[in-house]
N, C-alpha and C positions, 0 to 999 in steps of 0.2 A: 548394512551387510554383515551377515553372521561371520564370526571368527571361525576359520577352519580348524584352528588348533584347540578351540574351546570344547570341553566335554559336551557330548550330546545330551540335550535336554528333551526329556520325553513330553510330548504334547499329547494330552488325553483327549482322544476323539470319543466322547461318550464315556462309558465306564467299562471298556473292554478290559483293562488291566484288573479291575476290580473283579469282573466276572471270571477271569483266568485264575486269579489268586483264590477266589471262592471255590472254583471247580477243583483246583489242586487240594485245597484244605479238605473239601468234601471227599475226595478220592482217599486221601491219607486216613481220614477218620473212618471211612468205609472199610478200608483194609484192616484197620484196627478192630473194628466191630467184627468183621468176618473171623479173625483169629480168636477173639474172645468168644464169639458165639460157637465156634468149633470146640474150644476148650470146655465151655459150659455144657455143650450138647454131649461131648464125650464123657464128661463127669456124670451127667445124669442118664446116660445111655442105659444102664443097667437097672434103673428105677422103673418099674412097670406098673401101670394102672389099668382100669377097665376101658374098653373101647368106648368112645363117646361119639363117634361119627365124623364124617368129613366136613361138616358145616363149622366146625370149631367150638371151642367153649370159652366162655368169658373168664378172664383172669390170666395170671401167669402160670407157667408150667409148674406141675405139682412138685413139691419138695424144696421150692425156693424159700429162703428165710426172708424176714422183713428187711433185714440189712442188705441182702443181695438184691432185693427189688429196688430199694432206695439207691444203692450204688449204681444200678443200671440207669435209673432215671436221672441221677446226677450227671452221668456220662453223656447223656444225649439231650441237652437242654435246647439246643438250637433247632429251629423249625425245619431246616433243610437237611438234617442228618437222618440216616436210616440205620436202624438196628435190625439185624437179621439173626435168626437162630434156627438151626436144623441139626439133627443128629449127624455126627461125622460118619457113622456106619449104621445101616438099617438092615436087620435080618428079617427074612421072610421064610416060613417053613417051607413053602412051595410058591410057585408063581402066582397063585390065586389067593394066598393067605394075606392076612393083615400084618403090617410091620409097624414098629413104633417110630414115626417120622420125626416127632417133636419139633414141628414147625411153629414158629411164634411170630405174631406181630406185636412188638413190644408197645406198651402204653405210651411211650415216648415218641413213637412215630406219628406223624400227621398224614399218613397215606394208607390207603387200602393196600394190601400186598396180595399178589397172585404169584404162585410158585410153580414152576415147571422143573422137573428133573429129567435130563437128557443124558443118554449114554455117550461117553466120550469117544468111543470107537465108531459109532454109526451116526450119531447126532439124533437118534430116535428119541422122541419125548416119551418116557415110560410112566410118568406121573404128572397130573395137572391138577391144581387146586382150584376151587372157586375163590373169589375175592375174600380176603380175611380182614376183618376190621381191626383197628388198633385195639390192644389188650385182649385179643382173642388168640387161640391157638388150636392146632390140629395135632392131637397126640398120636393117633393111629390112622393108617390108611392103606388102601390096596393099590397095586400098580394098574395102569391101563392095559398093560401087555402081560400075557402069561409067559414070563421067561423061565427057560430050563435052569437047572441048578448050575450055580457058578458064581463068581465074583465079578461085578461090574463097576468099574470106575466111572463115575458120573459127575455131572455139574448141575447144582441147583440154582436156577436163576430166579431171583426175587425181583418182580416188577412192582414198582411203586406207582400206584394209581391215584389219580386225582379223586378226592372224596366226592366231587359233584359230577364230573364229567366222565370219570373212570378212564381218562386218557393216561398213557404211560408218561410219568414225569421223571423216571430214572430207573436204574436197575443195578443189582449187585449179585455177585455169584459166590458160591462156595462149593468146594469139593465134597463129594459124598460118595461113599462106597455102598452099593447094593449088593447084599449077599442072599442069594437063594439057596437054601439048603438042600431040598429034594426037588 
């Protein structure tokens, strides 16, 4: 008969505890990655290059040093981790022009990434990317909607897709400000 005054002993029924711990660790690392991505995105926001299309380009964002790339790879060694990167603020001359999105699927990711940007006030998705392979990025893009001039607080949701089935395996979000000048 168990002693009622004895400390409770955890009985592992499967590996639920391990999954919960892994999930918490994943969330903490994802939050750190979002903060780092926003800082890097803000740093590179003023760097401008030619439009390369919405299909993405092979390689890291322009302007990264070999040390920055290696540091990023070192931070995301585990298979289940996600690294996301997008500009913190994206300017568009008008609602139909291109803006420098700076969306990146890090080579450290083991997932395809699909990105939606939705307005915080209405929930309307104003930008959607195709699936982006690891080590590819989208430098510039156009909005799905011709927005009038204004500043729009938005959320970019990164969907991690299984490389084979394209089913959603996870997601992470980042705050983005969309600025339409005219």
